[in-house]
N, C-alpha and C positions, 0 to 999 in steps of 0.2 A: 214686260208686269216686272217690277226691281224682286231682284231676287229672293225666297223666302227668310234665306238666309241672315241678308241684309236689316231687312224689316224686323226681324227676330231679336237684332244689334238693334235698331235705331230705337226699339217696342222698351228693352233692356234695358240703355241708356235716358232715354224719356221719364224712364219712371226712377231710375237711380240717383242720376244725375252726377255722382263719381262712382271709376269701379275701374277694374285696372283689365288689361288682356286677357291674365293669365285667369280672372274672375268670370268677365266674361265668356272665357271659353271652356273651362268646367264647367257653370252655367247652363250651356245651347248645348254641350258634351260637341264641341269643335276643338281645332289645333288655333294654336295659337299667331300662328300669319296667316288664317282664315278670318282672322277677326279684324288682322289692321288690315285685310285687303277691303273687308265691308269698312270699318271704318274711312278711309279712307275717299269709297265709291259716296259715304253719304259726306261728307264732308266737300268732293266736286258738283256730288249735283247743291248742296248750301251755297256756296259761293255761286251759279249759276243762277241761284233764286238771289241770290248778293243777301245771301243773311248770311249771320254769322258761323263760328267755326267750333267743330267739338275741339278743347283746347288739349296738348298733349303733355306730358311732364314726365321727366326723368321715371326711373321703374317702373315703365311702360301703364303709369297714371291716366287717367282720362277725367277730364271735368269740361260737363254742359253748364255754360253760363246761362246765369238766373232768367235774361232777356229772349229766348234760346228754347222755342219750342219746337223739337222736333213731332208731335203731332202735322206737324204745316208737309212735310214729306209724305207722314204715310197715310195719309188722306189721300192723299195726288200719286200714284208712286203705282202709276199705272203705264209706265215703259216699257219697252221690249228691253234694253239694254243701260247699262248703266253709264254716265258719260264718259269714264276711262273706255270702258266697252268700245262706243260707239265712235271716239276719237281712234282708237285704235280701229275697229272695220274704214274706218275714210281713208285715214293713214295707208292702208294697202293699196284702195283705191289708186289714190295718189301716184303708191310707188311704183305697180305693176299692172291696175286696170284702169289708166287716166282716163279715157277713150270715154269708157263706162264710167263714169262718176259726176252721176248726175243728182242733183236737189229733188229735184219731183222724186222721184224714184226712193231714195235714200229715205224721202219723210214715209211713204208708204211703207217702205221693210220696218224702219227703227220704228215708226207709228209717234214719233215726234211733229212738228213744231216747222216749218221752214225756219224760222229765225234761231231755232235751233243746231239744227244740221248746220248752218251758215254760222254760226258759233265753230263747232265745231271743225269746219274750215280751215277757220281764220287759225283754229293753235295750229293745226297741222303744219298749213302754212308759215305759218311763224320756229316751227321745228324744224320745215326744210331750208330755209333763209337762212341760220344757223351754219345749216350744213354745204350753203353755196350751190342749193338747189330752188327753183322757184315756181311757185303752183302760181299761176294767170289763168285768166276767163278770158275768152274770144269766142263768142258761139261756142262753147264747150271747151270743157280741163284743158291744162297742154303743161307739163311738168318743163319745163329748162333745165338741165345741167352739164357745167363745167369740170370738167378734168375727170378723174375717175372714180368719183368720191362716191359716183350712183352703184358698184357692185358692193362693194364694200357695209353704205348704208339698206342696201336690198335685203341683204346676206343677215346682217343684224336683225333687221325686222321679220323675215321670215322665222331667227329662229324661233323666237319667242312663243311659235304655233305646236312645233314640232310635237310636242306630245299631243296636240287634240286634232292632227291629222295624224296620227297612228292608228283613228280610235276610232272603229269599225260604225260601229255605233258612241256618236260622238256625245258628250255629256249635256246638255241643257243647250239655251236653243242660240246661245252664244257659241259656241263649238260646231253647231250643226252650219250655222253660217259660212264661219271661219274657213269650215272644210269647204264647200260651199263654192264658197268664194276661190278659192286659190284650184276649185277642179278646175274652175268658168278660164281662170285665168292660164292654167297652164297650156288647154285646147288645141289641140285634139293631141297634144300628146297624154295619156292614159298619167292620173299622181298613183296614181296606185301598184302602175307597172312600174315608175322609178323610185319608188319606195320599197319593191320586193326587187328588186337589180342592186339598189342598198346594201340591203341587208343579204344579197347574196354574196357580194362583194366581201361583206366584214365577215361570213362563216365562212368562205371560201378561204381568204389571207388566214383566217385563224385568231382577230384580231380582239383582242382586249379593249373596249373604251369605257373612261367617263363618263359619266351619263351627260356635261355637263360639256364634253368632248363631240358624243357622236350626236347633238344638241346640235352644232356645231358643224362638223362635215354633212348631216345630211343640209344643211339649212343651203350650205356654199354649192349642191350636188342640186338642188333644188332650183336655185338661181340663176345656176348655171348653166340648167335648161332650158328655164326660161329665157333666157337672152337665146340662144339658138333656132329658140322657138320664133323670136322673135326679129333674128335674124342684126342684131345689135352688135359693134364693137365693142373686143376684151383691149380694155385700155391698160396697156403697161401690169398684166399679171402677169406672173412670173408661171414658169410650165419645167416640166421634168425630159429634160429628151430620154432617160432612162427609164422607160414603165413600169412600175411592179406590177402592174395591173393589166400589164398588154392584152394580157388575154381572154381577159371579161369587156373587152369594151366592146364586141363585135355584137354581144348582149343587148349592152346600151343603145347600140348605133340602130340595132334591129326595132327598138321599141319609142324611137327618138321620127325610123325612117327617112336615114340617109346619114352617110360616112361623112366622118367628123373630118378634118383639117387636121396637120399636126400640128397644128400650134394648138390646136384647140385637145385634143389628146392630149397633149402636155397640160396643158391646165385642168383638166382634170381629174390626170393622174395628180397632181402635186397636190394636191387637199389634203390625201393621206398623210402626207409629210409635216405640216402642222399641230399633228391628233398627241396626246400622253396617250403612245399605245406600248404595251408590259409586254408586248409577246413579240414585236417585229426588232431587228436590230439594225442598225444601217450606218454601212461600216464609212459611208462618207459627215458621216455627225460627226461633227465638231468636239470628240470630246475631252480635249482637251484644255479647252477654252473653258468649259463644263467643270472639271474642277478645279480653274483655279477659280472661277469665281465661287462656288459649292464652298471651297475653300478660304473664300476671301469673306463669305457674307460669318461658316461657324466664325471664324477670327475674332469677326466687329462687330459684331450682335453678340459674343462672347464679351469685353469691353464694352458693351452699352450697354447689357444689362446684367453684367459682374457675375459671370454664372461662366460654367467649363463645359461648353459646347463641345471640344476636342472628342472625349472619354464617347460620343455615343454614335456606334458605329450604323445602327437603324438611322440619323438622322444624315449620317453623308451620303447611306448609300439611294434614299427619298431624294437629298435635294443633284445624286447626278444625275437618277430615274426623269427627273423635272425640266430643271437647268438645259438639261441638252433639245428638249421639243423649245421652250420657251424659248431659245435665242433663235432657233430657226424663226419664230415665229415672230420675235423682235424685228430680228434682220430684215424680215421682206415683209415689214409692217401690219402683221396681220396678228392682233392683239386678242388675247380673248374678251368678251367684252360681256359675257351676261353679270347681271349686279351678284351679286355674291357674297353682298356686306353682311347678311344676313349669319351669315358664318361665321364670324369673327362678337363672340363673347363683348359685351362694353370691361367685363373688369380687365378683358386683356388687351385691349386699346392699348396701352405703354408696348405694346412687342412690335403695336402694325408703325408705331413713330419713333420707336428703336431702326426700327427698318428702312424707312423710309429716309429718315438722318444718313444711315451707312449706303445705300444707295445715291446718296449723295454727289457720293465722293468719288462713285461708278460714269461716266459719262454713256456708256451704253444703255446701262440699266434704270439710269435715270426719268427714261423715257415711258417706263412701266407706267399700265394704266393702275389702276385701283384693283382693280379685279386680282392681276394677274401678282399683284403685290401682296394679295390675303391669302392666295394660294402656296403665295412662301409663306409667310407669318404662320400659318395653317403645318407646316413640319414644325418650323419652331415652338412651335404653342404642345404640340407633343412631345418634344426635345424637354421640352423644362414639367413636364408632369412624367413623364420616366425619371427625370434627373428629381424631383420630389416625394416621389413614391419609391424612390431607391435610395431613401436617408431613414438612417437607422437612431431611435429616440433615447437617448441618455438615462436611461432607469436607478431609481434608490428604490430598495426593494428591502422592506420591513418585512423580518419573521420573528417572532419571540418561541417558536416551538421546538429550538432545535436545530441540528444542522442535515436531517434526513428529509424533515418537512420547507427547509428553504430550498434543499438543491431539486427537488419536486414540484415547488413553484416556477425556480428559475429556468427549469429547462423544458416548464409547458411555454414560460413566455419566451423565449429564443427560437421554442423553434414553429410557435406558434405567427411570432410577430417579429415589425423587424426592429427588434429595440436589445440595446445593450446594456448590460446589468452592470453601472459599476458600480453601483457598491451593494453587500447585504448584511444589515445591521439588525440587532434587537434591538426593543422599542425603547427597552433605558438607554442605547446609547446616544440618541437621536439629539438629545440638549446635546452633546461636545461634537454634533456632526457639523464639519465646517467646511464641507465641499458643493457648498451650494451652487455655483456656480455653474458646475457641469454637469445641474441635475434636470433634468425636463419633467420626468414623469416620475409622483411618489406612490405605491403602491403596494399594500399593505394585507396583513391577513389579523391584527389587529385594528382596532379605533384607535387612533392617535390625534393629538393636535400640533399640527403643521409650526417651528416655530416661525416658517417664513410662507409664503406663498408660491404654492406649487400647483399642480393638476394631479388631483387624488383620488383614488381609488381602493375600497376596501373589500377584499373577494376571500372565495375560500382556498383552504390550499389543494382542495381537488375541486376545479374551473368548473363553474354549474350553468346551468343555460343563463341569471340575469350578471353572472359573473363576465361573461363574455361579451351582454349589455353594456355593462359598466364598461370596460376597455374599450369598445367603439367608440364609445362616448367621448373615452381621454382622446380622444384622436389617434388610438395605436392601429398602425397599420398592417393587413397582414403579409406574413412574406410571400413574396413574388420569389417561386424559382427563379424564372430565368435572369431577374433582375441578380438575385442571389447570383449565379451562377458568371452575368455576368462581370461583377463586384470582384469577388475572386479572380478572375481571367486576368481582372487591367494588376489585381497585386501579384504577379505571377509573372508583370516582365522583363524581372530582373534574370529570369531562369534564358535558355538555349530554348528555340522552337521547337525543338524535338523532346528536349526535357518538359516542356511544358506542359505540351500534344499530349504526355503520357500522365502526368501527377494529376489536369482537368479528366484526363479516363478515370482514374483512380475517383476522383471527387464526385462525376457523374456514376459512378457504379455504386459508392458505399453511400454515399445523399441524397439518391434517390435520383437523379439527375439523370437517367437513362435514356428515357423515353423524350424527353423533353427538347423541342427541335430549336439549336440553335445558329442563331446565323454566324458564320463561319468570317471568317473573315480574308479574301484568297484580295490580296496586294500585288503581286504581281504574275507573271505570267507561269513563273514554276510555281508556286501556291497551288494551279491550278493541272500544271502541264506535269506529269511525273518522267524520268527517265526511261518509263520500260514501255511509255504510252506515245514512245517512236517508232515509227517503222521508214525505210528508208526501199526502193524499189527501185528495180531500170526503168519500167512503163505500167502504164494503166491503160487496155484497151477502150472503156469506155468510166465514166464518170459515174454510175452505178457500183461500178467494181469499187471504184475509191470510198465512193459514200462505209459502203459494206465493209471494207477493210478500217476504216476508219472505227466503224461502231463495234464491229468483232470484238478487237480489241478493248474498248471498255466495258463491253456486254461481258464478257471470259472474266473480268479482274471483280464482276460482282457491283460496276456504279453505276450503268444502266440496263434497263429490259429490252426486248428487241423491237418496243410498239415505237420506239427513239428514233429508229434505224427507219422506221413505213413513215413519221414523220416530218423526218427530211425528207425524205425521198419526195411524201406527196407534196410538203412543202414547195420543193423546186418545181414538178412537175405542172404544178396553179401558178406558179409565181414568174420561173423563167432564174435567169442566175444573177439576179443581183448583188448575191452576200458573194460573186466573185470577182475582184478589182482584175481585170487584164496584164497577164503575166508581171502582174504582182502575187499576190495569193488569191484563196478562196478561202471564207472562213461559213465555216458549214454549222446550222444550228436548226432547232425544229421547233415548232410552233408553241409547243407546249413543253411544259417543264414534268407531264406527266412523262413515267414511264424513268423517270432519273432519280436514282435513287444516293449518288453522293453530285455535288458538282464536281464538275470534271472537266480533261479538255484531252484531246491529242495529235497528234502531227504524222501525215504525211508525204513525206518529199522524198522526188520521183525524178531519178537523172532524164527522163525526156518525158513534157508538157505534155499534161493531161487538159483536155479541150471537155470543157463546158457550154457548150454551142457555139459561140463562135469568139469562145474565149477563151484567154489556153492562162496555165499559171503549173509551175512545178512544185509548188506550195501549198496543201492545204490542210487545214486546220478544224478542228470538228469540234464542237462545244458543247455544254451539257451541264444544262443549267438548274439546283434545284428551288432555287430561290429568284426569281428573275433579277433578283438589283446584287444579290449576290458577286457577279460575275463583270461588273460595269471598273470598278476598278484595275482591276489585273490587263481589260480589253482597255482601261485608259493606258498604261503600265507598255501592251504590245502595241498601242499607235505611237509612243515617245519613241518604242527600241526602234520600230519602221523611219521615222525622218529625223532623227538625233546619230542612225549608224546605219550600215552597211549590212545589216543583218536579214535582209532577204537574198540578196547575192553570197551572204555568207554562209547560210542555210542551204543557196541551190548546191553548192559544191562537195557538202556531208555526205557520209557514206555506212555511217553509221551512227547509234542513236548515240555513243557517247562522245561523240565529236558533236556532233547537233547542240548536247549537253553543256557543252562546253562554246561554244558558241552565244545559245540562251542566256547561261549565266550572265560572260563577257561585257557580252553589249544591255544586258538587266542595269549588272553595277554601272553603266560607263552612264547609262542611262539616266538614273536615279541623283549619282554625282552631280550629272550635268542639273535637273531636278532643282537639285539641292543649293546647286551656285543661283540657278533663278528667281527661287525662294527667301535667299538672304544679301539676296540684292546687287 
């Protein structure tokens, strides 16, 4: 039977003949996205009946032609699923359960004619042909595949249904049917057992995934499990030799009833490497390439849109965090596929076009899917809004009651709004005022006639409720503490780093910014690692002692709490020593920012190697990050020092903090100079 909501949409449009998505959503108490879906279902059904279509116009307007009578589908709406839902079911059968794809059974299940099912199968056949897959019939349906496209096609399809699979009580007949179908195609492996194992992995590893990334990960694990069950070969799928979830795989093997081969374990482990995770730090990630691309995007997008993005530290941190994972997906041909076009407001299409123009100049990124590009666009949209919100408007203040009242109004304006009072004059001086080119708005305590057109509001000396409404309508923006603080910080660049920090501390205290969480700038290793957090020892008996020593020095200085030490130990016991690069260094870090008061780092240098399982190193860094994006530029600085200098070898021979501090400063300056020369040509 047609969904009740879809029927309601059809009835409304049949009566009104013209309406917007927003209007229908408001009348029916639904969201606009649901209404868009319903209109598409109605048009699909109309197309199958060879009728006209509901016409779509800009601004979300819909129009029902005079010769189109929607009553026809309302009177005969006794089908279980919409056309789109039927095609989805057929597609799932074709990809995962081909041997059970039976026209007669589907006619009974979906309560439609044989002809309708044949049409639905025809739609799926055409879709598959575009992906070099052929659905044919010879006393039963068969799916022929070429190459290794099958896994990606199946995982992309599975991703559409993850939300429904996680509902124990599926909503509606369609949700129930989909879940039962997936359960059947996974048998004898339990679908619920696999979902529980996935949740166990995410919880144990301490990952925080975006919704889209979570669905991507679950879909890949389920598709992998189906391949294992079917004993299908994995063609050209990359795998990890050093598995971060190695300790958790035995539980998976128990639920599927067999031991995985070496390459199968690696494939299962590799899926986690392509997710946008915010608590996992991969020492092997190509962070330097990520920074180069982020800097390129900031520079070129600024040129395209005529905006200075270089001053937005939040944008740079966000891009660094995203681009690293994105590069890994691009290089391994595993880009995000879910349609996120609805994320991009129509009025910001120009930002997408600008990004596309920029990417044309980069061979590797030109192959990005539309969805990957939209995710990048979202970072620039956020920056555009931050820049726009930080703009101060220039005000002409007119007040004829004397200096005292003028000061009261002026103070109220600059304390509550992002404005700069360019000039304060009396009403009689208005005729001679000639600085209109520098004025954005006019605010007056008396009624006046302006000689030029400018936004105008008359207010009381002491602002009342109606005055605030007038000022809001005038377009004045409320003061943003963080925006103001960052603006002040930028203007103090002429000071030394030490003096600038002292001035900012006074500003925080005196202007009420003391409790504001301000993102810090950790551009170099020295920004995070102070000399008093460097320790040199002869040997350590156990890696746990090394962790304790690294965290104790940070805890004693009040930068972290004891819980952060526990987080590091817990993570390494569960995940193994993936953060240790054998014979190079260890980079310890907890799985969350809880227990971190200030972003910081410590360094332990041991004369004799410290053993982490089968790995060993003399150099142990311990990172504690308050904001998971704050530390990225400093870690990139560290990677450059390792790749461009003999940083690790020089540290290994240091026997005190002063000597280590000198090595850090020398290697840091050399790496910065090399990078600067690279950027200028």
